[in-house]
Backbone as a chain_set.jsonl record, in Angstrom:
{"seq": "XXXXXXXXXXXXXXXXXXXXXXXXXXXXXXXXXXXXXXXXXXXXXXXXXXXXXXXXXXXXXXXXXXXXXXXXXXXXXXXXXXXXXXXXXXXXXXXXXXXXXXXXXXXXXXX", "coords": {"N": [[-24.228, 99.565, -18.782], [-21.967, 98.496, -16.955], [-22.965, 95.532, -16.196], [-22.994, 94.669, -18.755], [-20.133, 94.644, -19.429], [-18.949, 93.238, -17.178], [-20.087, 90.908, -17.299], [-19.964, 87.356, -18.397], [-18.69, 86.273, -21.517], [-19.788, 83.729, -22.489], [-22.023, 84.015, -21.454], [-23.381, 86.36, -22.1], [-23.37, 85.008, -24.969], [-25.302, 83.142, -24.717], [-27.653, 84.706, -24.314], [-27.849, 86.241, -26.589], [-28.504, 83.555, -28.426], [-30.536, 83.143, -27.232], [-32.587, 85.12, -28.136], [-35.587, 86.572, -29.876], [-35.431, 87.792, -32.381], [-32.574, 88.702, -34.142], [-30.799, 91.526, -33.983], [-29.998, 93.436, -37.062], [-27.109, 95.17, -37.735], [-24.482, 97.886, -38.009], [-20.8, 98.362, -38.399], [-19.29, 100.738, -36.257], [-17.312, 101.122, -35.071], [-15.159, 98.505, -35.471], [-14.406, 95.597, -33.037], [-11.404, 96.692, -31.166], [-8.588, 96.014, -29.836], [-6.611, 97.193, -27.235], [-4.465, 99.14, -24.938], [-4.9, 100.204, -21.624], [-4.286, 102.399, -18.868], [-4.076, 102.238, -15.548], [-5.015, 103.735, -12.65], [-4.278, 104.403, -8.914], [-5.061, 104.651, -5.525], [-2.663, 105.141, -2.675], [-3.355, 103.291, 0.233], [-5.874, 103.195, -0.504], [-6.814, 105.81, -0.417], [-4.925, 107.749, -0.246], [-2.762, 109.362, -1.962], [-2.775, 109.509, -5.808], [-1.768, 107.333, -7.776], [0.072, 105.9, -10.957], [-0.686, 102.651, -11.123], [-0.355, 100.504, -13.448], [-1.039, 99.268, -16.466], [-3.541, 97.653, -18.288], [-4.908, 95.248, -20.528], [-7.929, 96.303, -22.908], [-10.619, 95.914, -24.627], [-12.478, 97.651, -27.096], [-15.732, 98.845, -28.939], [-18.214, 99.404, -30.997], [-21.326, 100.046, -32.439], [-24.006, 100.814, -34.677], [-27.556, 99.892, -35.122], [-29.955, 98.942, -37.026], [-32.264, 100.435, -36.729], [-31.1, 102.836, -36.135], [-30.296, 102.932, -33.525], [-27.471, 103.184, -31.348], [-24.631, 101.75, -29.885], [-22.021, 101.11, -27.663], [-19.012, 99.382, -26.056], [-17.147, 99.056, -23.794], [-14.391, 96.585, -22.519], [-12.54, 94.865, -20.306], [-9.57, 92.928, -20.929], [-9.201, 90.779, -24.057], [-11.134, 89.851, -25.502], [-12.816, 89.858, -28.295], [-15.444, 89.262, -29.105], [-17.017, 89.611, -26.891], [-16.911, 92.372, -26.763], [-18.369, 92.845, -28.84], [-20.634, 91.644, -28.477], [-21.554, 92.901, -26.403], [-21.693, 95.852, -27.012], [-23.52, 95.615, -28.909], [-25.985, 94.798, -27.089], [-25.981, 97.23, -25.814], [-26.985, 98.983, -27.575], [-29.131, 97.931, -28.015], [-30.519, 97.81, -25.567], [-31.157, 101.216, -25.731], [-33.206, 101.353, -27.386], [-37.148, 100.755, -27.591], [-38.395, 98.575, -27.73], [-39.174, 94.834, -28.096], [-36.847, 93.729, -28.338], [-35.594, 95.411, -26.647], [-36.66, 94.556, -24.414], [-35.831, 92.111, -24.04], [-32.95, 92.083, -23.535], [-33.073, 93.362, -21.219], [-34.239, 91.752, -19.433], [-31.977, 90.083, -19.404], [-30.045, 91.334, -18.246], [-31.169, 91.59, -15.709], [-31.817, 89.25, -14.737], [-28.922, 88.045, -14.844], [-27.538, 90.157, -13.701], [-24.975, 92.182, -12.197], [-24.083, 93.445, -9.335]], "CA": [[-23.059, 99.022, -19.598], [-21.38, 97.81, -16.582], [-23.293, 94.908, -16.205], [-22.777, 93.922, -20.09], [-18.768, 94.684, -19.644], [-18.741, 92.505, -16.191], [-21.036, 89.442, -17.938], [-19.055, 86.211, -19.056], [-18.786, 85.936, -22.965], [-20.793, 82.623, -22.795], [-23.644, 84.275, -20.597], [-23.783, 86.895, -23.537], [-23.67, 84.373, -26.455], [-26.854, 82.226, -24.612], [-28.804, 85.682, -24.268], [-28.127, 86.1, -27.742], [-28.928, 82.957, -29.105], [-32.305, 83.216, -26.993], [-33.319, 86.678, -28.772], [-36.262, 86.026, -30.564], [-34.807, 88.466, -33.322], [-30.902, 89.301, -33.642], [-30.907, 92.724, -34.826], [-28.851, 93.763, -38.003], [-26.121, 96.259, -37.228], [-23.341, 98.282, -38.906], [-20.024, 98.944, -37.285], [-19.047, 102.165, -36.043], [-15.96, 100.95, -34.694], [-14.977, 97.185, -35.106], [-13.624, 95.388, -31.958], [-10.022, 96.606, -31.426], [-7.731, 95.647, -28.473], [-5.242, 97.845, -26.637], [-4.177, 99.219, -23.372], [-5.499, 101.573, -20.816], [-3.626, 103.013, -17.596], [-5.131, 102.374, -14.331], [-4.649, 104.547, -11.301], [-4.944, 103.979, -8.039], [-4.633, 105.241, -4.616], [-2.024, 104.607, -1.976], [-3.822, 103.04, 0.961], [-6.898, 103.565, -0.984], [-7.586, 107.048, -0.02], [-3.824, 108.52, -0.557], [-2.185, 110.175, -3.215], [-2.744, 108.648, -7.085], [-0.49, 106.751, -8.484], [-0.219, 105.117, -11.793], [-0.597, 101.189, -10.942], [-0.102, 99.805, -14.457], [-1.638, 98.977, -17.751], [-4.208, 96.659, -18.446], [-5.541, 95.309, -21.963], [-9.119, 96.499, -23.102], [-11.322, 95.899, -25.998], [-13.847, 98.408, -27.295], [-16.469, 98.531, -30.235], [-19.497, 100.687, -31.341], [-22.23, 99.566, -33.573], [-25.39, 101.109, -35.052], [-28.515, 99.089, -35.273], [-30.391, 99.493, -38.242], [-33.53, 101.217, -36.426], [-30.551, 103.892, -35.527], [-30.005, 103.267, -32.02], [-25.918, 103.22, -31.205], [-24.327, 100.912, -28.322], [-20.554, 101.014, -27.347], [-18.743, 98.646, -25.21], [-15.433, 98.908, -23.428], [-14.435, 95.284, -21.622], [-11.274, 94.415, -20.099], [-9.269, 91.839, -21.868], [-9.12, 90.861, -25.335], [-12.337, 88.765, -25.956], [-13.716, 91.032, -29.207], [-16.9, 88.966, -29.152], [-17.442, 90.101, -26.047], [-16.825, 93.816, -27.083], [-19.074, 93.145, -30.335], [-22.244, 91.588, -28.04], [-21.96, 94.242, -25.187], [-22.216, 96.707, -27.908], [-25.055, 95.476, -29.473], [-26.716, 94.729, -26.442], [-25.889, 98.361, -25.012], [-27.766, 99.609, -28.497], [-30.772, 97.551, -27.943], [-31.598, 98.823, -24.274], [-31.78, 102.223, -26.094], [-34.812, 101.521, -28.156], [-38.441, 100.615, -26.254], [-39.164, 97.292, -28.61], [-39.371, 93.496, -27.562], [-35.646, 93.43, -28.252], [-34.661, 95.736, -25.245], [-36.853, 94.026, -23.009], [-35.242, 90.744, -24.069], [-31.872, 92.27, -22.614], [-33.374, 93.779, -19.824], [-34.471, 90.526, -18.603], [-30.73, 89.252, -18.81], [-29.385, 92.227, -17.242], [-32.104, 91.246, -14.473], [-31.009, 87.609, -14.544], [-27.292, 88.023, -14.67], [-26.944, 91.533, -13.407], [-23.74, 92.155, -11.277], [-24.579, 94.695, -8.854]], "C": [[-22.168, 98.057, -18.742], [-21.582, 96.269, -16.26], [-23.094, 94.041, -17.525], [-21.198, 93.462, -20.173], [-18.301, 93.265, -18.295], [-19.23, 90.824, -16.804], [-19.903, 88.508, -18.484], [-19.414, 86.161, -20.687], [-20.394, 84.854, -23.398], [-22.265, 83.089, -22.034], [-24.284, 85.269, -21.812], [-24.146, 86.023, -25.047], [-25.117, 83.828, -25.787], [-27.584, 83.502, -24.571], [-28.868, 85.865, -25.765], [-28.438, 85.274, -28.438], [-30.642, 82.717, -28.497], [-33.314, 84.623, -27.657], [-34.128, 86.115, -29.899], [-36.154, 86.597, -31.846], [-33.668, 88.874, -33.299], [-30.91, 90.266, -34.533], [-29.888, 92.659, -35.642], [-28.319, 95.038, -37.249], [-24.874, 96.595, -38.02], [-22.144, 98.703, -37.815], [-19.532, 100.156, -37.443], [-17.364, 102.113, -35.799], [-15.781, 98.924, -34.242], [-14.199, 97.085, -33.935], [-12.079, 95.549, -32.014], [-9.757, 96.617, -29.743], [-6.638, 96.907, -28.24], [-5.161, 98.168, -25.156], [-4.533, 100.912, -22.907], [-4.713, 101.674, -19.62], [-4.392, 102.855, -16.546], [-4.354, 102.929, -13.389], [-5.423, 103.943, -10.062], [-4.674, 104.964, -7.02], [-3.856, 104.668, -3.333], [-2.751, 104.648, -0.655], [-5.24, 103.444, 0.574], [-7.584, 104.797, -0.739], [-6.396, 108.347, -0.153], [-3.684, 109.18, -1.537], [-2.217, 109.378, -4.524], [-1.405, 108.593, -7.306], [-0.784, 106.19, -9.735], [0.275, 103.687, -11.289], [0.005, 100.562, -12.016], [-0.983, 99.706, -15.713], [-1.994, 97.765, -17.765], [-4.974, 96.968, -20.146], [-7.021, 95.291, -21.922], [-9.439, 96.6, -24.481], [-12.43, 96.997, -26.189], [-14.397, 98.415, -28.853], [-17.728, 99.735, -29.963], [-19.959, 100.198, -32.191], [-23.558, 100.671, -33.86], [-26.112, 100.119, -35.618], [-29.583, 99.82, -36.58], [-31.912, 100.423, -38.132], [-32.377, 102.481, -35.743], [-29.906, 103.762, -34.022], [-28.231, 102.807, -31.902], [-25.598, 102.429, -29.568], [-22.755, 101.01, -28.549], [-20.416, 100.181, -26.266], [-17.376, 98.832, -25.306], [-15.242, 97.525, -22.08], [-13.051, 95.138, -21.491], [-11.016, 93.071, -20.717], [-9.274, 91.972, -23.023], [-9.817, 90.259, -26.463], [-13.277, 90.054, -26.905], [-14.998, 90.651, -29.493], [-17.357, 89.484, -28.178], [-17.853, 91.463, -25.812], [-18.137, 93.764, -28.226], [-20.738, 92.897, -29.211], [-22.654, 92.435, -27.013], [-22.355, 95.452, -25.943], [-23.101, 96.719, -28.397], [-26.064, 95.266, -28.56], [-26.804, 96.159, -25.701], [-27.21, 98.967, -26.176], [-29.096, 98.995, -28.314], [-31.334, 98.006, -26.624], [-31.602, 100.109, -24.224], [-32.924, 102.192, -26.702], [-35.646, 101.176, -26.7], [-38.958, 99.355, -27.001], [-38.683, 96.127, -27.688], [-37.879, 93.098, -27.576], [-34.975, 93.87, -27.022], [-35.361, 95.185, -23.784], [-36.356, 92.71, -22.444], [-33.879, 91.003, -23.507], [-32.061, 92.907, -21.688], [-33.522, 92.619, -19.082], [-33.119, 89.875, -18.513], [-29.837, 90.095, -17.764], [-29.914, 91.81, -15.66], [-31.559, 89.905, -14.124], [-29.525, 87.588, -14.111], [-26.456, 89.047, -13.989], [-25.856, 91.21, -12.311], [-23.821, 93.407, -10.303], [-22.879, 95.297, -8.269]], "O": [[-21.643, 97.068, -19.253], [-20.556, 95.623, -16.048], [-23.033, 92.815, -17.425], [-20.833, 92.41, -20.698], [-17.414, 92.452, -18.553], [-18.585, 89.793, -16.615], [-18.93, 89.041, -19.018], [-20.6, 85.982, -20.965], [-21.406, 85.014, -24.08], [-23.347, 82.508, -22.124], [-25.369, 85.069, -22.357], [-24.946, 86.336, -25.928], [-26.118, 84.143, -26.432], [-28.675, 83.17, -25.035], [-29.968, 85.646, -26.271], [-28.836, 85.763, -29.495], [-31.617, 82.28, -29.108], [-34.516, 84.857, -27.534], [-33.645, 85.362, -30.745], [-36.798, 85.962, -32.681], [-33.461, 89.586, -32.316], [-31.009, 90.042, -35.739], [-28.886, 92.021, -35.319], [-28.91, 95.724, -36.415], [-24.268, 95.717, -38.633], [-22.355, 99.21, -36.713], [-19.329, 100.666, -38.545], [-16.481, 102.855, -36.231], [-16.111, 98.301, -33.233], [-13.439, 97.99, -33.591], [-11.417, 94.785, -32.716], [-10.427, 97.039, -28.801], [-5.973, 97.407, -29.147], [-5.742, 97.508, -24.294], [-4.493, 102.043, -23.392], [-4.401, 100.52, -19.326], [-5.505, 103.376, -16.6], [-3.155, 102.678, -13.271], [-6.496, 103.345, -9.985], [-4.148, 106.03, -7.341], [-4.384, 103.664, -2.854], [-2.92, 105.772, -0.183], [-5.831, 104.096, 1.435], [-8.81, 104.874, -0.829], [-6.689, 109.543, -0.169], [-4.699, 109.655, -2.046], [-1.567, 108.342, -4.385], [-0.407, 109.299, -7.161], [-1.972, 105.883, -9.836], [1.47, 103.509, -11.054], [1.023, 99.949, -11.694], [-1.899, 100.519, -15.591], [-1.269, 96.827, -17.431], [-5.359, 97.979, -20.734], [-7.571, 94.512, -21.144], [-8.782, 97.183, -25.343], [-13.264, 97.124, -25.292], [-13.699, 98.078, -29.809], [-17.977, 100.555, -29.079], [-19.17, 99.734, -33.014], [-23.926, 101.315, -32.878], [-25.609, 99.429, -36.505], [-29.789, 101.005, -36.842], [-32.518, 100.939, -39.071], [-32.844, 103.095, -34.784], [-29.076, 104.549, -33.566], [-27.938, 101.866, -32.641], [-26.191, 102.559, -28.497], [-22.338, 100.975, -29.706], [-21.355, 100.056, -25.48], [-16.619, 98.818, -26.276], [-15.823, 97.532, -20.995], [-12.338, 95.268, -22.486], [-11.886, 92.245, -20.99], [-9.342, 93.127, -23.442], [-9.534, 90.114, -27.652], [-14.086, 90.868, -26.46], [-15.754, 91.443, -30.055], [-18.418, 90.041, -28.461], [-18.739, 91.833, -25.043], [-18.822, 94.779, -28.351], [-21.675, 93.694, -29.171], [-23.824, 92.694, -26.734], [-23.333, 96.085, -25.544], [-23.738, 97.768, -28.486], [-27.188, 95.493, -29.008], [-27.758, 96.266, -24.931], [-28.279, 99.351, -25.701], [-30.113, 99.664, -28.493], [-32.452, 98.514, -26.541], [-31.909, 100.629, -23.151], [-33.705, 103.123, -26.503], [-35.322, 101.21, -25.513], [-40.152, 99.136, -26.797], [-37.956, 96.319, -26.713], [-37.576, 92.146, -26.856], [-34.129, 93.229, -26.398], [-34.959, 95.264, -22.623], [-36.333, 92.248, -21.304], [-33.488, 90.026, -22.868], [-31.025, 93.163, -21.074], [-32.881, 92.515, -18.036], [-32.984, 89.085, -17.579], [-29.169, 89.698, -16.809], [-29.188, 91.743, -14.668], [-30.851, 89.708, -13.137], [-29.128, 87.099, -13.053], [-25.253, 89.016, -13.731], [-25.853, 90.169, -11.655], [-23.513, 94.472, -10.838], [-22.764, 96.403, -7.741]]}, "num_chains": 1, "name": "protein.A"}
């Protein structure tokens, strides 16, 4: 999931456009944007403190084959969250769609 969350939306769009078959899905949770609290440690190893809040968008989908995908991405890009959730669901399966997404993750993966 981290690779999908860190990928740029245009990379996800390109991967989506290159899929042989784009899967049908139902919304479990439409993309919605909110705030999450970021915590940090003083000096990297010290006591925890609340650094501040950042915007985050979340989404959940269910594919026609029953696989479920979730996405949590920083920022307000709802399309990014939607695509990440669909790809996450596709990675749960074993069909050609999963292998196509796996190729994307390998090609654009962020270590």
